N, CA, C and O atoms as a GROMACS GRO file, in nm:
protein
  592
    1MET      N    1  12.904  10.768   6.535
    1MET     CA    2  12.974  10.913   6.564
    1MET      C    3  12.840  10.995   6.600
    1MET      O    4  12.763  11.011   6.505
    2PRO      N    5  12.809  11.040   6.705
    2PRO     CA    6  12.703  11.154   6.665
    2PRO      C    7  12.692  11.213   6.619
    2PRO      O    8  12.804  11.258   6.593
    3ILE      N    9  12.582  11.297   6.546
    3ILE     CA   10  12.545  11.394   6.504
    3ILE      C   11  12.426  11.510   6.574
    3ILE      O   12  12.308  11.477   6.590
    4LEU      N   13  12.470  11.627   6.606
    4LEU     CA   14  12.405  11.712   6.647
    4LEU      C   15  12.376  11.834   6.581
    4LEU      O   16  12.448  11.933   6.590
    5LEU      N   17  12.235  11.824   6.492
    5LEU     CA   18  12.216  11.997   6.449
    5LEU      C   19  12.143  12.100   6.566
    5LEU      O   20  12.072  12.076   6.663
    6PHE      N   21  12.183  12.192   6.523
    6PHE     CA   22  12.138  12.308   6.581
    6PHE      C   23  12.069  12.386   6.474
    6PHE      O   24  12.114  12.414   6.363
    7SER      N   25  11.954  12.417   6.524
    7SER     CA   26  11.869  12.575   6.406
    7SER      C   27  11.784  12.584   6.517
    7SER      O   28  11.782  12.526   6.625
    8GLY      N   29  11.698  12.688   6.454
    8GLY     CA   30  11.614  12.780   6.489
    8GLY      C   31  11.518  12.851   6.415
    8GLY      O   32  11.487  12.966   6.446
    9ALA      N   33  11.479  12.802   6.337
    9ALA     CA   34  11.374  12.846   6.220
    9ALA      C   35  11.238  12.836   6.301
    9ALA      O   36  11.192  12.947   6.326
   10LEU      N   37  11.175  12.747   6.341
   10LEU     CA   38  11.050  12.697   6.404
   10LEU      C   39  11.014  12.800   6.513
   10LEU      O   40  10.904  12.775   6.564
   11HIS      N   41  11.070  12.899   6.559
   11HIS     CA   42  11.005  12.938   6.690
   11HIS      C   43  10.922  12.871   6.761
   11HIS      O   44  10.800  12.887   6.769
   12LEU      N   45  11.011  12.769   6.830
   12LEU     CA   46  10.964  12.647   6.928
   12LEU      C   47  11.070  12.590   6.944
   12LEU      O   48  11.146  12.558   6.852
   13PRO      N   49  11.092  12.568   7.071
   13PRO     CA   50  11.217  12.471   7.110
   13PRO      C   51  11.181  12.322   7.123
   13PRO      O   52  11.100  12.278   7.205
   14VAL      N   53  11.264  12.233   7.014
   14VAL     CA   54  11.217  12.150   7.060
   14VAL      C   55  11.353  12.042   7.045
   14VAL      O   56  11.431  12.067   6.953
   15ALA      N   57  11.376  11.941   7.121
   15ALA     CA   58  11.492  11.829   7.092
   15ALA      C   59  11.398  11.719   7.029
   15ALA      O   60  11.291  11.666   7.059
   16ALA      N   61  11.493  11.710   6.924
   16ALA     CA   62  11.426  11.545   6.818
   16ALA      C   63  11.525  11.482   6.750
   16ALA      O   64  11.624  11.538   6.703
   17GLN      N   65  11.484  11.303   6.743
   17GLN     CA   66  11.600  11.254   6.712
   17GLN      C   67  11.526  11.173   6.583
   17GLN      O   68  11.424  11.103   6.587
   18PHE      N   69  11.625  11.212   6.450
   18PHE     CA   70  11.540  11.179   6.343
   18PHE      C   71  11.560  11.018   6.329
   18PHE      O   72  11.472  10.938   6.297
   19ILE      N   73  11.718  10.985   6.366
   19ILE     CA   74  11.742  10.818   6.295
   19ILE      C   75  11.851  10.806   6.437
   19ILE      O   76  11.900  10.905   6.491
   20ASP      N   77  11.878  10.660   6.483
   20ASP     CA   78  12.001  10.657   6.529
   20ASP      C   79  12.093  10.749   6.502
   20ASP      O   80  12.120  10.792   6.390
   21ASN      N   81  12.171  10.799   6.666
   21ASN     CA   82  12.272  10.897   6.636
   21ASN      C   83  12.265  11.049   6.569
   21ASN      O   84  12.355  11.130   6.548
   22VAL      N   85  12.126  11.056   6.544
   22VAL     CA   86  12.123  11.194   6.467
   22VAL      C   87  11.997  11.264   6.528
   22VAL      O   88  11.883  11.218   6.542
   23LEU      N   89  12.047  11.390   6.560
   23LEU     CA   90  11.944  11.444   6.684
   23LEU      C   91  11.927  11.591   6.650
   23LEU      O   92  12.033  11.652   6.658
   24GLU      N   93  11.857  11.640   6.627
   24GLU     CA   94  11.843  11.779   6.620
   24GLU      C   95  11.788  11.875   6.764
   24GLU      O   96  11.705  11.834   6.846
   25PHE      N   97  11.853  12.004   6.769
   25PHE     CA   98  11.811  12.099   6.887
   25PHE      C   99  11.770  12.217   6.826
   25PHE      O  100  11.848  12.294   6.770
   26LEU      N  101  11.603  12.239   6.839
   26LEU     CA  102  11.576  12.376   6.743
   26LEU      C  103  11.576  12.470   6.904
   26LEU      O  104  11.496  12.438   6.992
   27VAL      N  105  11.674  12.583   6.922
   27VAL     CA  106  11.653  12.641   6.990
   27VAL      C  107  11.615  12.816   6.974
   27VAL      O  108  11.689  12.896   6.916
   28SER      N  109  11.528  12.840   7.018
   28SER     CA  110  11.425  12.927   6.945
   28SER      C  111  11.330  12.919   7.039
   28SER      O  112  11.345  12.840   7.133
   29PRO      N  113  11.220  12.996   7.028
   29PRO     CA  114  11.282  13.171   6.949
   29PRO      C  115  11.374  13.246   7.091
   29PRO      O  116  11.373  13.209   7.209
   30VAL      N  117  11.434  13.341   7.039
   30VAL     CA  118  11.552  13.389   7.086
   30VAL      C  119  11.536  13.552   7.128
   30VAL      O  120  11.581  13.613   7.225
   31ASN      N  121  11.462  13.595   7.023
   31ASN     CA  122  11.409  13.697   7.052
   31ASN      C  123  11.260  13.723   6.996
   31ASN      O  124  11.246  13.846   7.000
   32SER      N  125  11.184  13.685   6.964
   32SER     CA  126  11.079  13.706   6.886
   32SER      C  127  10.952  13.582   6.997
   32SER      O  128  10.984  13.518   7.097
   33ALA      N  129  10.822  13.587   6.932
   33ALA     CA  130  10.697  13.561   7.002
   33ALA      C  131  10.732  13.372   6.954
   33ALA      O  132  10.790  13.323   6.857
   34ASN      N  133  10.670  13.315   7.065
   34ASN     CA  134  10.673  13.144   7.039
   34ASN      C  135  10.576  13.096   6.946
   34ASN      O  136  10.471  13.144   6.988
   35HIS      N  137  10.554  13.037   6.856
   35HIS     CA  138  10.429  12.996   6.792
   35HIS      C  139  10.353  12.848   6.871
   35HIS      O  140  10.397  12.757   6.941
   36PRO      N  141  10.265  12.872   6.835
   36PRO     CA  142  10.184  12.756   6.884
   36PRO      C  143  10.188  12.627   6.846
   36PRO      O  144  10.226  12.618   6.729
   37ILE      N  145  10.160  12.503   6.906
   37ILE     CA  146  10.214  12.389   6.868
   37ILE      C  147  10.181  12.338   6.753
   37ILE      O  148  10.251  12.266   6.682
   38GLY      N  149  10.030  12.389   6.725
   38GLY     CA  150   9.979  12.336   6.612
   38GLY      C  151  10.034  12.426   6.459
   38GLY      O  152   9.998  12.397   6.345
   39THR      N  153  10.107  12.511   6.488
   39THR     CA  154  10.211  12.544   6.347
   39THR      C  155  10.319  12.467   6.342
   39THR      O  156  10.398  12.510   6.258
   40ALA      N  157  10.355  12.372   6.396
   40ALA     CA  158  10.486  12.284   6.392
   40ALA      C  159  10.431  12.155   6.338
   40ALA      O  160  10.512  12.067   6.308
   41GLY      N  161  10.295  12.133   6.320
   41GLY     CA  162  10.205  11.982   6.310
   41GLY      C  163  10.152  11.897   6.429
   41GLY      O  164  10.140  11.774   6.431
   42LEU      N  165  10.126  11.971   6.512
   42LEU     CA  166  10.017  11.957   6.609
   42LEU      C  167  10.133  11.764   6.683
   42LEU      O  168  10.096  11.647   6.696
   43PRO      N  169  10.280  11.843   6.711
   43PRO     CA  170  10.372  11.688   6.781
   43PRO      C  171  10.346  11.720   6.894
   43PRO      O  172  10.307  11.825   6.944
   44PRO      N  173  10.382  11.561   6.956
   44PRO     CA  174  10.382  11.548   7.098
   44PRO      C  175  10.468  11.600   7.168
   44PRO      O  176  10.580  11.638   7.134
   45LEU      N  177  10.406  11.605   7.293
   45LEU     CA  178  10.525  11.703   7.378
   45LEU      C  179  10.637  11.600   7.445
   45LEU      O  180  10.695  11.619   7.552
   46GLY      N  181  10.651  11.492   7.357
   46GLY     CA  182  10.715  11.358   7.396
   46GLY      C  183  10.704  11.202   7.358
   46GLY      O  184  10.656  11.128   7.443
   47GLY      N  185  10.743  11.152   7.243
   47GLY     CA  186  10.745  11.040   7.158
   47GLY      C  187  10.738  11.072   7.040
   47GLY      O  188  10.774  11.176   6.984
   48TRP      N  189  10.672  10.944   6.990
   48TRP     CA  190  10.670  10.957   6.809
   48TRP      C  191  10.588  11.027   6.754
   48TRP      O  192  10.483  11.063   6.807
   49PHE      N  193  10.630  11.060   6.625
   49PHE     CA  194  10.581  11.169   6.552
   49PHE      C  195  10.598  11.153   6.397
   49PHE      O  196  10.701  11.129   6.333
   50ASP      N  197  10.473  11.172   6.354
   50ASP     CA  198  10.495  11.189   6.192
   50ASP      C  199  10.504  11.316   6.099
   50ASP      O  200  10.415  11.382   6.045
   51SER      N  201  10.615  11.325   6.100
   51SER     CA  202  10.672  11.487   6.031
   51SER      C  203  10.690  11.439   5.900
   51SER      O  204  10.775  11.354   5.874
   52GLU      N  205  10.618  11.487   5.817
   52GLU     CA  206  10.580  11.506   5.668
   52GLU      C  207  10.602  11.356   5.624
   52GLU      O  208  10.669  11.352   5.520
   53GLY      N  209  10.563  11.227   5.672
   53GLY     CA  210  10.596  11.119   5.631
   53GLY      C  211  10.745  11.006   5.698
   53GLY      O  212  10.779  10.888   5.692
   54ARG      N  213  10.784  11.110   5.747
   54ARG     CA  214  10.934  11.056   5.846
   54ARG      C  215  10.880  11.044   5.988
   54ARG      O  216  10.823  11.142   6.036
   55THR      N  217  10.900  10.884   6.090
   55THR     CA  218  10.837  10.924   6.214
   55THR      C  219  10.979  10.944   6.266
   55THR      O  220  11.083  10.888   6.230
   56ILE      N  221  10.961  11.020   6.344
   56ILE     CA  222  11.109  11.061   6.446
   56ILE      C  223  11.074  11.054   6.606
   56ILE      O  224  10.961  11.014   6.635
   57LYS      N  225  11.153  11.086   6.697
   57LYS     CA  226  11.134  11.071   6.817
   57LYS      C  227  11.120  11.218   6.861
   57LYS      O  228  11.216  11.294   6.855
   58ILE      N  229  11.003  11.256   6.903
   58ILE     CA  230  11.010  11.424   7.006
   58ILE      C  231  11.055  11.384   7.132
   58ILE      O  232  10.982  11.329   7.214
   59LYS      N  233  11.185  11.412   7.152
   59LYS     CA  234  11.227  11.406   7.306
   59LYS      C  235  11.148  11.521   7.415
   59LYS      O  236  11.078  11.497   7.514
   60TRP      N  237  11.178  11.622   7.368
   60TRP     CA  238  11.110  11.718   7.426
   60TRP      C  239  11.044  11.826   7.367
   60TRP      O  240  11.091  11.848   7.255
   61LEU      N  241  10.934  11.918   7.404
   61LEU     CA  242  10.888  12.026   7.308
   61LEU      C  243  10.858  12.106   7.410
   61LEU      O  244  10.810  12.076   7.519
   62GLY      N  245  10.895  12.231   7.357
   62GLY     CA  246  10.872  12.354   7.483
   62GLY      C  247  10.798  12.476   7.385
   62GLY      O  248  10.838  12.590   7.361
   63GLY      N  249  10.684  12.412   7.341
   63GLY     CA  250  10.588  12.521   7.294
   63GLY      C  251  10.440  12.518   7.358
   63GLY      O  252  10.398  12.424   7.426
   64TYR      N  253  10.375  12.626   7.329
   64TYR     CA  254  10.279  12.666   7.397
   64TYR      C  255  10.189  12.590   7.298
   64TYR      O  256  10.227  12.560   7.185
   65PRO      N  257  10.030  12.552   7.361
   65PRO     CA  258   9.912  12.500   7.314
   65PRO      C  259   9.831  12.604   7.252
   65PRO      O  260   9.839  12.726   7.270
   66ASP      N  261   9.760  12.547   7.184
   66ASP     CA  262   9.679  12.641   7.063
   66ASP      C  263   9.588  12.762   7.114
   66ASP      O  264   9.546  12.858   7.050
   67ASN      N  265   9.569  12.725   7.262
   67ASN     CA  266   9.451  12.787   7.332
   67ASN      C  267   9.545  12.964   7.404
   67ASN      O  268   9.497  13.064   7.458
   68VAL      N  269   9.658  12.935   7.375
   68VAL     CA  270   9.661  13.065   7.389
   68VAL      C  271   9.716  13.186   7.336
   68VAL      O  272   9.823  13.184   7.275
   69HIS      N  273   9.670  13.260   7.351
   69HIS     CA  274   9.669  13.389   7.240
   69HIS      C  275   9.808  13.457   7.191
   69HIS      O  276   9.865  13.498   7.292
   70TYR      N  277   9.854  13.474   7.120
   70TYR     CA  278   9.963  13.481   7.002
   70TYR      C  279  10.035  13.624   7.098
   70TYR      O  280  10.153  13.656   7.086
   71LEU      N  281   9.961  13.679   7.168
   71LEU     CA  282  10.044  13.804   7.261
   71LEU      C  283  10.061  13.735   7.378
   71LEU      O  284  10.047  13.818   7.468
   72ARG      N  285  10.077  13.653   7.414
   72ARG     CA  286  10.105  13.566   7.588
   72ARG      C  287  10.199  13.494   7.554
   72ARG      O  288  10.260  13.441   7.647
   73GLN      N  289  10.242  13.465   7.422
   73GLN     CA  290  10.321  13.337   7.376
   73GLN      C  291  10.502  13.421   7.389
   73GLN      O  292  10.610  13.370   7.356
   74ARG      N  293  10.483  13.526   7.432
   74ARG     CA  294  10.635  13.589   7.440
   74ARG      C  295  10.749  13.505   7.556
   74ARG      O  296  10.738  13.499   7.679
   75HIS      N  297  10.856  13.448   7.468
   75HIS     CA  298  10.914  13.386   7.572
   75HIS      C  299  11.038  13.339   7.508
   75HIS      O  300  11.048  13.272   7.406
   76THR      N  301  11.135  13.387   7.586
   76THR     CA  302  11.296  13.353   7.533
   76THR      C  303  11.322  13.249   7.599
   76THR      O  304  11.288  13.223   7.714
   77VAL      N  305  11.417  13.152   7.488
   77VAL     CA  306  11.458  13.001   7.515
   77VAL      C  307  11.623  13.026   7.500
   77VAL      O  308  11.664  13.094   7.406
   78TYR      N  309  11.688  12.986   7.568
   78TYR     CA  310  11.868  12.982   7.502
   78TYR      C  311  11.912  12.839   7.560
   78TYR      O  312  11.856  12.763   7.639
   79SER      N  313  12.025  12.832   7.497
   79SER     CA  314  12.050  12.696   7.494
   79SER      C  315  12.194  12.675   7.534
   79SER      O  316  12.280  12.742   7.477
   80VAL      N  317  12.230  12.584   7.629
   80VAL     CA  318  12.389  12.594   7.677
   80VAL      C  319  12.468  12.431   7.600
   80VAL      O  320  12.416  12.328   7.642
   81VAL      N  321  12.560  12.417   7.518
   81VAL     CA  322  12.631  12.309   7.504
   81VAL      C  323  12.785  12.339   7.547
   81VAL      O  324  12.871  12.426   7.533
   82LYS      N  325  12.760  12.178   7.624
   82LYS     CA  326  12.862  12.202   7.719
   82LYS      C  327  12.976  12.036   7.667
   82LYS      O  328  12.930  11.921   7.662
   83VAL      N  329  13.071  12.061   7.646
   83VAL     CA  330  13.194  11.936   7.591
   83VAL      C  331  13.254  11.851   7.720
   83VAL      O  332  13.347  11.898   7.785
   84ASN      N  333  13.194  11.720   7.753
   84ASN     CA  334  13.276  11.667   7.881
   84ASN      C  335  13.385  11.600   7.790
   84ASN      O  336  13.343  11.508   7.720
   85ASN      N  337  13.523  11.630   7.779
   85ASN     CA  338  13.588  11.560   7.754
   85ASN      C  339  13.702  11.540   7.810
   85ASN      O  340  13.780  11.465   7.752
   86ILE      N  341  13.732  11.589   7.909
   86ILE     CA  342  13.884  11.555   8.051
   86ILE      C  343  13.811  11.536   8.160
   86ILE      O  344  13.700  11.588   8.172
   87VAL      N  345  13.871  11.447   8.266
   87VAL     CA  346  13.849  11.427   8.349
   87VAL      C  347  13.954  11.548   8.454
   87VAL      O  348  14.073  11.563   8.428
   88LYS      N  349  13.894  11.612   8.555
   88LYS     CA  350  13.974  11.736   8.595
   88LYS      C  351  13.989  11.710   8.745
   88LYS      O  352  13.904  11.737   8.830
   89ALA      N  353  14.091  11.662   8.761
   89ALA     CA  354  14.099  11.577   8.939
   89ALA      C  355  14.199  11.688   9.008
   89ALA      O  356  14.261  11.772   8.944
   90GLY      N  357  14.202  11.673   9.141
   90GLY     CA  358  14.260  11.742   9.263
   90GLY      C  359  14.448  11.659   9.243
   90GLY      O  360  14.455  11.536   9.245
   91ARG      N  361  14.569  11.736   9.227
   91ARG     CA  362  14.692  11.630   9.239
   91ARG      C  363  14.695  11.567   9.361
   91ARG      O  364  14.630  11.602   9.459
   92LYS      N  365  14.777  11.466   9.357
   92LYS     CA  366  14.824  11.383   9.482
   92LYS      C  367  14.897  11.468   9.594
   92LYS      O  368  14.910  11.440   9.714
   93LYS      N  369  14.939  11.576   9.527
   93LYS     CA  370  15.054  11.659   9.653
   93LYS      C  371  15.034  11.753   9.588
   93LYS      O  372  14.989  11.742   9.473
   94GLY      N  373  15.066  11.892   9.654
   94GLY     CA  374  15.067  12.024   9.571
   94GLY      C  375  14.892  12.086   9.507
   94GLY      O  376  14.789  12.019   9.493
   95PRO      N  377  14.910  12.203   9.485
   95PRO     CA  378  14.859  12.265   9.432
   95PRO      C  379  14.824  12.204   9.272
   95PRO      O  380  14.894  12.122   9.213
   96GLY      N  381  14.708  12.262   9.224
   96GLY     CA  382  14.690  12.237   9.030
   96GLY      C  383  14.601  12.116   9.037
   96GLY      O  384  14.564  12.094   9.152
   97TYR      N  385  14.572  12.061   8.979
   97TYR     CA  386  14.499  11.981   8.904
   97TYR      C  387  14.581  11.891   8.782
   97TYR      O  388  14.666  11.932   8.702
   98GLN      N  389  14.522  11.748   8.797
   98GLN     CA  390  14.579  11.642   8.712
   98GLN      C  391  14.451  11.622   8.575
   98GLN      O  392  14.336  11.637   8.617
   99PHE      N  393  14.461  11.595   8.445
   99PHE     CA  394  14.379  11.609   8.398
   99PHE      C  395  14.392  11.488   8.260
   99PHE      O  396  14.482  11.469   8.178
  100LEU      N  397  14.277  11.430   8.278
  100LEU     CA  398  14.253  11.283   8.177
  100LEU      C  399  14.183  11.277   8.102
  100LEU      O  400  14.071  11.296   8.149
  101ALA      N  401  14.184  11.253   7.964
  101ALA     CA  402  14.069  11.251   7.868
  101ALA      C  403  14.003  11.131   7.903
  101ALA      O  404  14.055  11.028   7.948
  102TYR      N  405  13.846  11.161   7.869
  102TYR     CA  406  13.778  11.063   7.908
  102TYR      C  407  13.768  10.922   7.747
  102TYR      O  408  13.804  10.960   7.635
  103ASP      N  409  13.741  10.842   7.757
  103ASP     CA  410  13.737  10.687   7.683
  103ASP      C  411  13.628  10.756   7.590
  103ASP      O  412  13.649  10.759   7.469
  104ALA      N  413  13.524  10.806   7.636
  104ALA     CA  414  13.359  10.847   7.578
  104ALA      C  415  13.347  10.969   7.627
  104ALA      O  416  13.301  10.986   7.740
  105PRO      N  417  13.388  11.073   7.546
  105PRO     CA  418  13.321  11.201   7.602
  105PRO      C  419  13.198  11.260   7.567
  105PRO      O  420  13.186  11.250   7.445
  106GLN      N  421  13.114  11.308   7.609
  106GLN     CA  422  12.995  11.353   7.623
  106GLN      C  423  13.007  11.486   7.559
  106GLN      O  424  13.113  11.540   7.526
  107VAL      N  425  12.879  11.538   7.544
  107VAL     CA  426  12.806  11.670   7.511
  107VAL      C  427  12.700  11.676   7.597
  107VAL      O  428  12.634  11.575   7.620
  108ILE      N  429  12.668  11.814   7.662
  108ILE     CA  430  12.567  11.792   7.723
  108ILE      C  431  12.487  11.918   7.645
  108ILE      O  432  12.547  12.019   7.608
  109VAL      N  433  12.342  11.895   7.626
  109VAL     CA  434  12.230  12.026   7.565
  109VAL      C  435  12.159  12.044   7.682
  109VAL      O  436  12.108  11.951   7.745
  110SER      N  437  12.150  12.209   7.725
  110SER     CA  438  12.051  12.252   7.756
  110SER      C  439  11.962  12.361   7.722
  110SER      O  440  11.988  12.463   7.659
  111PHE      N  441  11.826  12.316   7.784
  111PHE     CA  442  11.758  12.449   7.758
  111PHE      C  443  11.705  12.485   7.889
  111PHE      O  444  11.666  12.420   7.985
  112HIS      N  445  11.715  12.600   7.863
  112HIS     CA  446  11.684  12.725   7.974
  112HIS      C  447  11.591  12.846   7.962
  112HIS      O  448  11.567  12.909   7.858
  113ASP      N  449  11.554  12.862   8.053
  113ASP     CA  450  11.416  12.954   8.057
  113ASP      C  451  11.484  13.109   8.015
  113ASP      O  452  11.569  13.144   8.098
  114GLY      N  453  11.463  13.198   7.910
  114GLY     CA  454  11.483  13.298   7.922
  114GLY      C  455  11.558  13.411   8.014
  114GLY      O  456  11.670  13.455   8.042
  115TYR      N  457  11.400  13.428   8.046
  115TYR     CA  458  11.387  13.519   8.218
  115TYR      C  459  11.492  13.460   8.320
  115TYR      O  460  11.604  13.502   8.351
  116SER      N  461  11.430  13.365   8.356
  116SER     CA  462  11.509  13.317   8.509
  116SER      C  463  11.588  13.222   8.469
  116SER      O  464  11.614  13.141   8.558
  117GLY      N  465  11.629  13.203   8.382
  117GLY     CA  466  11.772  13.065   8.378
  117GLY      C  467  11.729  12.937   8.420
  117GLY      O  468  11.818  12.853   8.435
  118GLU      N  469  11.631  12.909   8.440
  118GLU     CA  470  11.533  12.810   8.502
  118GLU      C  471  11.593  12.673   8.396
  118GLU      O  472  11.589  12.711   8.280
  119LEU      N  473  11.645  12.532   8.407
  119LEU     CA  474  11.642  12.466   8.361
  119LEU      C  475  11.543  12.393   8.279
  119LEU      O  476  11.480  12.326   8.362
  120LEU      N  477  11.492  12.367   8.157
  120LEU     CA  478  11.391  12.342   8.118
  120LEU      C  479  11.385  12.180   8.016
  120LEU      O  480  11.286  12.113   7.989
  121TYR      N  481  11.527  12.157   7.979
  121TYR     CA  482  11.525  12.001   7.947
  121TYR      C  483  11.699  12.003   7.928
  121TYR      O  484  11.768  12.105   7.930
  122SER      N  485  11.740  11.885   7.911
  122SER     CA  486  11.842  11.875   7.975
  122SER      C  487  11.881  11.712   7.869
  122SER      O  488  11.795  11.625   7.882
  123GLU      N  489  11.976  11.685   7.796
  123GLU     CA  490  12.020  11.546   7.767
  123GLU      C  491  12.154  11.556   7.750
  123GLU      O  492  12.221  11.652   7.714
  124GLY      N  493  12.188  11.441   7.780
  124GLY     CA  494  12.367  11.417   7.742
  124GLY      C  495  12.380  11.321   7.664
  124GLY      O  496  12.342  11.211   7.704
  125ILE      N  497  12.446  11.337   7.515
  125ILE     CA  498  12.515  11.213   7.413
  125ILE      C  499  12.635  11.164   7.430
  125ILE      O  500  12.728  11.245   7.426
  126SER      N  501  12.649  11.095   7.440
  126SER     CA  502  12.819  11.015   7.441
  126SER      C  503  12.862  10.935   7.303
  126SER      O  504  12.796  10.840   7.263
  127THR      N  505  12.956  10.972   7.250
  127THR     CA  506  13.065  10.901   7.165
  127THR      C  507  13.009  10.752   7.158
  127THR      O  508  12.987  10.693   7.052
  128LEU      N  509  12.982  10.686   7.313
  128LEU     CA  510  12.932  10.585   7.336
  128LEU      C  511  12.823  10.490   7.283
  128LEU      O  512  12.810  10.369   7.262
  129ASP      N  513  12.720  10.653   7.269
  129ASP     CA  514  12.540  10.600   7.269
  129ASP      C  515  12.609  10.506   7.107
  129ASP      O  516  12.590  10.386   7.093
  130ALA      N  517  12.676  10.580   7.014
  130ALA     CA  518  12.706  10.520   6.880
  130ALA      C  519  12.778  10.381   6.832
  130ALA      O  520  12.819  10.334   6.726
  131MET      N  521  12.768  10.336   6.998
  131MET     CA  522  12.916  10.252   6.958
  131MET      C  523  12.811  10.144   6.970
  131MET      O  524  12.703  10.173   7.022
  132PRO      N  525  12.850   9.958   6.903
  132PRO     CA  526  12.772   9.865   6.987
  132PRO      C  527  12.833   9.820   7.092
  132PRO      O  528  12.942   9.866   7.124
  133PRO      N  529  12.772   9.723   7.164
  133PRO     CA  530  12.855   9.655   7.281
  133PRO      C  531  12.984   9.621   7.232
  133PRO      O  532  13.019   9.606   7.115
  134GLY      N  533  13.049   9.610   7.336
  134GLY     CA  534  13.186   9.583   7.303
  134GLY      C  535  13.256   9.477   7.444
  134GLY      O  536  13.219   9.410   7.541
  135LYS      N  537  13.356   9.514   7.384
  135LYS     CA  538  13.465   9.386   7.520
  135LYS      C  539  13.497   9.509   7.653
  135LYS      O  540  13.562   9.613   7.638
  136PRO      N  541  13.437   9.466   7.769
  136PRO     CA  542  13.462   9.572   7.860
  136PRO      C  543  13.625   9.629   7.856
  136PRO      O  544  13.723   9.564   7.820
  137ALA      N  545  13.624   9.739   7.893
  137ALA     CA  546  13.775   9.806   7.920
  137ALA      C  547  13.841   9.766   8.029
  137ALA      O  548  13.785   9.753   8.137
  138GLU      N  549  13.992   9.739   8.006
  138GLU     CA  550  14.090   9.707   8.110
  138GLU      C  551  14.077   9.771   8.199
  138GLU      O  552  14.079   9.893   8.179
  139LYS      N  553  14.056   9.714   8.357
  139LYS     CA  554  14.089   9.786   8.462
  139LYS      C  555  14.228   9.793   8.490
  139LYS      O  556  14.306   9.698   8.493
  140LYS      N  557  14.259   9.936   8.515
  140LYS     CA  558  14.396  10.010   8.540
  140LYS      C  559  14.366  10.119   8.564
  140LYS      O  560  14.260  10.172   8.531
  141ASN      N  561  14.482  10.182   8.644
  141ASN     CA  562  14.466  10.296   8.739
  141ASN      C  563  14.484  10.419   8.654
  141ASN      O  564  14.595  10.470   8.672
  142ARG      N  565  14.412  10.477   8.572
  142ARG     CA  566  14.454  10.560   8.465
  142ARG      C  567  14.538  10.722   8.500
  142ARG      O  568  14.591  10.794   8.415
  143PHE      N  569  14.532  10.738   8.597
  143PHE     CA  570  14.597  10.809   8.704
  143PHE      C  571  14.714  10.795   8.753
  143PHE      O  572  14.769  10.889   8.810
  144GLY      N  573  14.770  10.682   8.739
  144GLY     CA  574  14.886  10.658   8.846
  144GLY      C  575  15.032  10.680   8.767
  144GLY      O  576  15.144  10.680   8.817
  145HIS      N  577  15.001  10.694   8.658
  145HIS     CA  578  15.149  10.807   8.569
  145HIS      C  579  15.149  10.940   8.563
  145HIS      O  580  15.181  10.987   8.453
  146TRP      N  581  15.117  11.032   8.668
  146TRP     CA  582  15.100  11.151   8.689
  146TRP      C  583  15.234  11.182   8.807
  146TRP      O  584  15.306  11.282   8.803
  147ASN      N  585  15.242  11.093   8.887
  147ASN     CA  586  15.318  11.123   9.034
  147ASN      C  587  15.425  11.024   9.053
  147ASN      O  588  15.460  10.980   9.163
  148LYS      N  589  15.472  10.992   8.944
  148LYS     CA  590  15.558  10.860   8.958
  148LYS      C  591  15.689  10.928   9.041
  148LYS      O  592  15.784  10.858   9.074
   0.00000   0.00000   0.00000
């Protein structure tokens, strides 16, 4: 099963993967100035990074270059975490919905600009990501039992 860690002490928004199925999302700064990328050890804007002797994957980095003055680094970032664990579909007849659990639920983590709401980065993580390849699912109508 995927493990998602959320923290925010770095003053730099980051999405990183440490090992298979372990991801960390640094959601910050919420109400203070960003720090220049150099204070985080000069990670790439995306790619492999040596973090104190451990190679990790930087999936996204939303910081400021070292040449931007500290007073110009006021930038708020927030994150939204959405769990997709049901299919919501209209009913065959009448008002309302029918619901069915996904076989492999997903979590969507998105980073947004705190001033404009603009989407900066988004990543979907599924329980399927942690599973080895397996036998294909049976082909069947999963909605058939609601309106017998």
